[in-house]
C-alpha positions in Angstrom: -21.6 -3.7 -4.3 -21.5 -5.7 -1.0 -18.3 -5.9 1.0 -18.1 -9.7 0.3 -18.4 -9.3 -3.5 -15.8 -6.5 -3.4 -13.4 -8.8 -1.5 -14.1 -11.6 -4.0 -13.5 -9.3 -6.9 -10.2 -8.1 -5.3 -9.1 -11.7 -4.8 -9.8 -12.4 -8.5 -7.6 -9.4 -9.4 -4.7 -10.7 -7.4 -4.8 -14.0 -9.3 -4.6 -12.3 -12.7 -3.3 -8.9 -11.9 -6.0 -7.4 -14.3 -6.2 -4.2 -12.3 -7.1 -1.0 -14.1 -4.3 1.5 -14.5 -3.9 3.7 -11.5 -2.6 7.2 -11.3 0.3 7.8 -9.0 1.4 11.3 -8.1 5.1 11.9 -8.0 6.9 14.1 -5.6 10.4 15.5 -6.4 13.0 14.1 -3.9 13.9 17.7 -3.0 10.3 18.2 -1.7 10.2 15.0 0.4 10.4 15.4 4.1 10.9 11.9 5.6 9.7 12.9 9.1 6.4 14.5 7.9 3.2 12.9 9.0 1.1 11.4 6.2 -2.5 10.1 6.4 -3.2 6.6 5.0 -6.7 5.7 4.0 -7.4 2.0 3.4 -10.2 1.1 1.0 -12.8 -0.3 0.8 -13.4 -0.3 4.5 -12.3 3.3 5.2 -9.7 2.4 7.8 -7.2 5.2 8.5 -3.8 5.6 10.2 -0.8 8.0 10.2 2.7 7.2 9.0 5.8 9.3 9.4 7.8 8.4 6.3 10.4 6.6 8.4 8.4 3.5 9.5 7.1 1.3 6.6 3.4 1.6 5.7 2.9 -1.9 7.2 4.6 -1.0 10.5 2.7 2.3 10.7 -0.6 0.5 10.1 0.1 -1.8 13.0 1.0 1.1 15.2 -2.1 2.9 14.2 -4.4 -0.1 14.8 -4.8 -1.3 11.2 -3.5 -4.8 10.4 -2.6 -5.4 6.7 -1.9 -9.0 5.6 1.8 -9.8 5.9 4.3 -12.6 6.3 8.0 -12.0 5.5 8.2 -8.2 6.0 11.1 -7.9 3.7 9.5 -7.6 0.2 9.8 -11.2 -1.0 6.6 -13.1 -0.1 4.1 -10.6 -1.6 1.5 -11.4 1.1 1.0 -7.7 1.9 0.6 -6.5 -1.7 -1.8 -3.6 -2.0 -2.9 -1.3 -4.8 -1.8 2.3 -4.5 -4.8 4.4 -5.5 -3.2 7.8 -4.9 0.0 9.1 -3.3 3.6 8.4 -3.6 5.9 5.8 -1.9 9.6 5.0 -2.0 11.2 1.6 -1.1 13.7 0.6 1.5 15.2 -1.8 -0.9 16.3 -1.3 -4.5 13.9 -3.7 -6.2 11.0 -5.1 -4.2 9.3 -8.3 -5.2 7.2 -6.7 -7.9 7.5 -6.8 -11.7 7.7 -3.5 -13.7 4.2 -4.2 -15.0 2.8 -4.6 -11.5 4.4 -1.4 -10.3 3.0 0.4 -13.4 -0.5 -1.0 -12.5 -0.1 0.6 -9.0 0.7 -2.5 -6.9 3.1 -1.9 -4.0 4.5 -3.8 -1.0 3.7 -1.9 2.2 6.2 -3.9 4.2 9.1 -2.1 2.5 7.3 1.0 1.3 7.8 4.4 2.9 5.0 7.0 2.4 6.2 10.2 0.7 2.7 11.8 0.8 -0.8 11.1 2.0 -1.8 7.7 0.6 -5.0 6.0 -0.5 -4.5 2.3 -0.8 -6.8 -0.7 -1.6 -6.6 -3.8 0.6 -10.0 -5.3 1.4 -8.4 -7.8 3.8 -7.1 -5.1 6.2 -8.6 -5.2 9.7 -8.9 -2.9 12.6 -6.9 -4.2 15.6 
């Protein structure tokens, strides 16, 4: 599948949220080290950066040379919404701007998400800076 058709398919998913169910690993809170370094891989382009579990996934991407779409940076606009393919995140706020169904389907908001493990995320509009 070409990169263009992948991005077009992804845009269609965003409109209807008809994403396949994803599997999210969970890490017990007692095993989470907030200052540990975690690798983040961005699909489909294979971009990579490191996060420390203290900076948001979005902030870490910017520091690591990967720009994810964003606007508000506080979990309300949903511009940065990505699909979590694997890994575990926690949020800076109690209830980010996602429905329970969206969370169950693997969608997350990197502007308010903190990595708790290595992550593989899907965001075809990410760009190397």
